[in-house]
N, C-alpha and C positions, 0 to 999 in steps of 0.2 A: 468400411474402415476409413477414418479421417486421414487426409493427406497433409494435415497441418504438422509442422515440425515439432518434435518434442522439446519442451522447455528444458532449461538447465536443471530445474527442480525435478522434473520427471526423470531426466537422465541420471540424477543422483540416487534415485531409488531408495534403498534401505539406509543409505548414508544420512538421509534427512530425518530419520525417526527420532534422533536425539533432541531435535528442536522441540517437538511437542512434549516430550517427557520432561525436559529441563524446565520449560516454562510452567508446566502443570505443577511441578514440585515447588517452584518459586511462588506461584499463586497460593498454593495450599499452605506454605510456610508464612505467608503474610508479608513477603518481600515487596518492595516498591517496584512494580512493573508498569507504572502508568506514565512514565516520562513523556513518551510520544503523545499520549492522549491528552495530557495536560497542556502541552504546547498547542495541539490541534484545537482544543477548547478555547484558547485565547485568540485564535485567528478568526473566529466567527461570533455573531451575536447569538443570543438564546434562540432555540427552536430552529436552528439552521438545518439545511439539507446537506448531509455529509455522506460521501461514498468512501467506504474502506475497501480499497482494491487490493486484494491479496490479504484477506483478514485473518488468515491462519486460524489459531484456536479461538479467536474472537475477543481477546482481552481489550484491544483498543476500541473496537466498535461497541462493546458492551459498556465500557466506561462512558463513552460519548452519549450513548443512548440513555444511560442513567442520569446524565446532565440535562436531559430534556430535548436533545436534538433528534431530528428524523434521520435515522441512520440506515443506509443500505450496505450490507456486508456481502462481499463476493469472494469466494475461495474455490479454486478448481480441484484441490486435493481432497478426495472423498474422506480420507482418514481424518484430516483436520476439520472438515465439515462436521463429521460425527462427533469429534471431541468438542467442538464448539457448541453443538446442540446439547451435549451432556453437561458442560460446565456453565453455559449461559442459555438455558432453555427459552428465555424470552427474546432471544436475538434470532431473527430470521436470516438465513444465509443463502445467497444464490450460488449454485455450484458452477460458476463460470470464471474463466480467466478474463483479463482486461479486454482483449480483442473480441471475446464472446459476449461482452456486455453491449449488445446492439440495442437500438431503440425498441425493437419488437420484443426482445427479452425483458427489458425493463418495464415496458407497458404491460406485458403478460403477468408480471409479478406485482403490478399496481405500484411500481416505484417511479419516482420522478426521472426525467431524462436529462436533467441539468442540476448541478449542485453548487452550493456556496463554497464547498471545500472537498477536494479529493485527497484522501490520506493513502499514501503508498510507501509504507515504511518497512523496516525489518528486512532490507535487502531484496525486496520484491523485484525492483527493476533490474537487478543483476541476475535474476533467475529466469527471465523471459527467454524465449527461444532465440537462438542465434539468427541475426538478420532481421528481427522484428523490433529492435529497440526503438527506432524512430517512430514506427507505426504505433507502438504502445504509447509513447509519449503524446503522439498526435491525438490518439483516441481519448486519452485523459483530458487533453485540452478541449476536445469537442464536448466533453461532459460537464464543462463548467458553465455556470450562469455568468452574466456580465459581472465583472469585478471579482469573479471567483478565483480561488487559488489552489495550488497543488502543494502538498507537503510530502517531500521525498527524503528518505534516509537510507544510507548503505555504508558498509565498511570499505575503506580504502586499503587497510592493512588488517590482517588477522581475521578476516571474515570466513564464512563457510567455504570449505574446499571445493564444493561443486559450483559456487557462484562465479560469475564473470569478474575478472579484474579490470576495472575501468578507472582511468585517471580523471581528475576534475576537468581537465582540458577536453578530454574526449566527451565526457558527459555534457559539458556546456555546449559543445558543437552539435551534439544530437538534440539538445533542447532547442537550439536555434533552428535546426532543420525541421523540427516538429512544429514550428510556428509559435514557440513559447519564449518567454523572457525570464531571466533570473532576477527576482526581487532581492533575495538575501541568500547568503550561505553562512553556515555556522559549523562548529566542530562537534556539536552534540545538541540534544533536545533541551538542554539547559542554557542554550545560546552561548556556549563557550566560544572563544575565538577559533578561527579556522586552524586545523592541524592536519597532519598526514595520516591520521588513524580512521576517522569517521567523517562523513559529510552529510549535513542536513541542508536541504535546499527548499526554498519557497519560490514557486514558479507561478506565472500567470500567462494568459494568452497575449500574444503580441498585438492583437487588434480587438 
């Protein structure tokens, strides 16, 4: 049995099931659920190497793959992995969390170990295990190619009840501890001005 602490997502248990159902219904209805993916696509050239860390049901990774990028999707929740495989059968998903994406795991999957862009949206960073926040950000930075960037997004207000509440100041401090720099911060994936509801960050390695 693993000694690793449970993530906040795992601690949420059945409270998280509404996420998958809600987005499945939105996709089936034809609603626009690609805001994060469109922004990610603008941050890289064609045929970029992209990691979707915490890929959930696969909607962002599948969109980016359809745009011609080499996408590695990683999702530790087996229920979301199964949903992703049903909705996007052409998208391969590694059943690992961010700290589980070791060089050996990536090599065994035939995946690159460095990426032009790491996508970590949908409150993923606020669901990691308590005390691992800086380690998670540091690992994301280690997975970047030179000049690579990280796209992060999470709720400041009104987010999932099981997620961590973190202020922009706290997050910026953890970013610095992880050896990363903030290039930009916005209030949404449409690059709206900073507000107190949602935060979108573009990060890069400090060196």
